[in-house]
C-alpha positions, 0 to 999 in steps of 0.5 A, a space after each residue: 142646380 145645387 146637386 149638379 153643382 150649379 150656382 143659382 141666382 134667382 133675379 126678380 123682375 121688380 129688383 131691375 130697379 137696384 141694377 147697380 145693387 144687382 151687379 155688386 152681388 155678383 161680382 161678390 158671389 164672382 170674387 171679383 170685388 174691389 179689395 177694401 180695408 180689412 175689417 181689422 182697420 176699421 172703426 165700429 159703433 152704434 148707429 141710429 135705425 136710420 143712419 142704417 136704414 139709409 145706408 140699406 136703402 143704398 146697398 141692400 137688395 130689400 132695402 130698409 126695413 122696419 122694427 129696428 131695435 139695435 144696429 151698427 156701423 163700419 167705419 173706414 179711415 176717412 170717416 165714411 160708413 162702410 157696413 151696417 148690422 141691423 137687428 129686430 125682435 120677432 113678434 111671435 117668438 121674440 127671438 132676436 133676428 139679424 135681419 139686415 147686413 150689407 157693405 159698400 160693394 167692396 170686400 171688406 175681410 171679416 167684417 161680419 164676424 167684427 159687428 157681429 162680435 160687436 153686437 153681442 158684446 153691448 148686447 149680453 143679454 142676447 142669448 140666442 140670434 136668428 137669421 135667414 139666408 135668402 137662396 136666391 142669392 146665399 148659400 149661407 157662408 157667412 153665417 156658417 163661418 161665423 158660428 151660426 148653427 144650420 137650423 132648417 130649409 123653408 121651402 119657396 114662398 111667394 110674395 105679390 107684385 103689382 106694377 114692379 112692387 112687392 107686397 107681402 102675402 100676409 097683407 093680403 088673406 082673405 079677410 083682408 082681400 074682402 075689406 081692401 077691396 070692399 067685396 061681398 060674401 057673395 064675391 068672395 065665396 067659392 074663390 081663392 085668395 089666388 084667384 081674387 088676387 088676379 082679379 085685380 091685377 096682382 100676380 104670384 112671385 116666388 123665391 126658392 127659399 131660406 135657410 135659417 140658422 141659430 147662433 146660441 151664446 
């Protein structure tokens, strides 16, 4: 699609319960979002992870996230929260990850940059930040406009879905499947993870890849 100049947007069935967020993202991509206050007229401050996650639950397609180590929010002149940015630390590498950014659906010019600069000014020990653009909705424009460098393209990956709920694949390695479903060695031998999961009504659902970005001071 990209080679043919087509902008592909991929929406999963389990996300249809968040149809208003999906509509908002599509309007934003089309440049049809309502115009809100520009970032220069917004006030930025540190907020609690609870406040940030509550906002993400309302406005981010992936909802809340765990292991937040730092979060900031932007407020309009009526003291209404209109945007948030959340950071976490990766367990395996220790890298600081920008894990969530979202706003109230209105266009706030310069909001991403302002929240990022505020965070970097407060967290002076952060020498590197990583983040991932989900190609289902994003082409990474915001990252590239604010100094992030494209590190690599990560190919499509999968999760499992059952009853309109998604589950990360790491929860269902063969040893985990054996324990979770109380299976014997004989019951799992000769079967793949995919075959075992299908027996219990779980299906794989694939994304279309991600772009990893790095920002270094």
